[in-house]
C-alpha positions in Angstrom: -6.1 88.9 65.6 -8.8 91.5 65.8 -10.8 91.7 62.5 -9.8 95.4 62.2 -6.3 94.2 61.5 -7.3 91.3 59.2 -6.0 91.7 55.7 -9.0 90.1 54.0 -11.5 92.1 56.1 -9.7 95.3 55.1 -9.8 94.3 51.4 -13.5 93.4 51.7 -14.2 96.8 53.3 -12.0 98.6 50.7 -9.5 99.9 53.2 -6.7 98.1 51.4 -6.6 98.0 47.6 -6.7 94.7 45.8 -7.6 93.4 42.4 -11.1 92.2 43.1 -12.2 90.0 40.3 -15.7 89.0 41.5 -18.2 89.4 44.4 -21.1 87.1 45.1 -23.4 86.3 48.1 -21.1 87.3 50.9 -17.9 86.4 49.1 -15.0 88.3 47.5 -12.6 86.9 44.9 -9.2 88.5 44.3 -6.1 87.6 42.3 -3.3 86.2 44.6 -0.5 88.6 45.0 2.0 85.8 45.0 0.6 83.4 42.4 1.8 79.8 42.4 0.2 79.0 39.0 -0.6 80.9 35.9 -4.1 81.3 37.3 -4.3 81.7 41.1 -7.0 83.5 42.9 -8.5 83.5 46.3 -12.1 83.5 47.5 -13.0 84.5 51.0 -16.1 85.5 52.9 -17.0 89.0 54.0 -17.6 87.6 57.4 -14.4 87.2 59.5 -14.0 83.4 59.8 -10.4 82.7 61.1 -10.1 79.1 59.8 -12.2 76.5 58.0 -12.3 74.7 61.4 -14.3 77.7 62.7 -17.1 77.0 60.2 -20.4 75.9 61.6 -23.6 74.5 60.0 -24.7 78.1 59.4 -21.8 78.5 57.0 -22.8 75.6 54.7 -24.5 77.7 52.1 -21.6 80.2 52.1 -19.0 77.5 51.6 -21.1 75.9 48.8 -21.4 79.3 47.2 -17.6 79.7 47.4 -17.1 76.5 45.4 -19.8 77.6 42.8 -18.0 81.0 42.5 -14.7 79.2 42.0 -16.2 77.1 39.2 -17.6 80.2 37.5 -14.3 82.0 37.6 -12.5 78.9 36.4 -14.7 78.7 33.4 -14.3 82.5 32.7 -10.5 82.1 33.0 -10.6 79.0 30.7 -9.0 76.6 33.1 -12.1 74.5 33.7 -11.6 72.2 30.7 -8.0 71.2 31.7 -8.6 71.1 35.4 -7.9 73.2 38.5 -7.2 72.7 42.2 -9.2 74.1 45.2 -7.2 74.4 48.4 -8.1 75.6 51.9 -5.2 75.6 54.4 -6.3 75.2 58.0 -3.8 76.3 60.6 -0.1 77.2 60.6 1.2 73.7 60.0 -1.0 73.4 56.9 0.4 76.7 55.5 -2.3 79.1 56.5 -0.7 82.5 56.8 -3.7 84.8 56.7 -6.1 84.2 59.6 -9.3 84.6 57.6 -10.6 81.5 55.9 -9.9 81.5 52.1 -10.1 79.2 49.2 -7.2 79.1 46.8 -8.0 78.3 43.1 -5.0 77.3 41.0 -4.8 76.2 37.4 -3.2 76.8 34.0 -0.4 74.3 34.5 0.0 70.7 35.6 -0.2 70.5 39.4 1.9 67.7 41.0 0.6 65.4 43.7 1.2 65.2 46.5 1.4 69.0 47.1 4.0 70.5 49.4 
């Protein structure tokens, strides 16, 4: 998919409205429009990166910063003490539906294992 048609690229460039909850070092965080838990937000890079499998060593800092941003927002949303889940789906069979790498952060309820 051309990045001009990418949902997350369009959100990052403010061409599509979204509830942006944070921005930091090349990343955007938004509330998920179809939450699967009381707290469910997404973190994605401004750079169009179709899947986590497309990440290279140059993305190491970006990916680390995504986890740090997830931790910060989890503390702000008061789910850090009880726990939360970080998920990155890679490919259609894993459940990826938007072809722009994104990190799901879910919390606020007990999360079963194994998922799905």
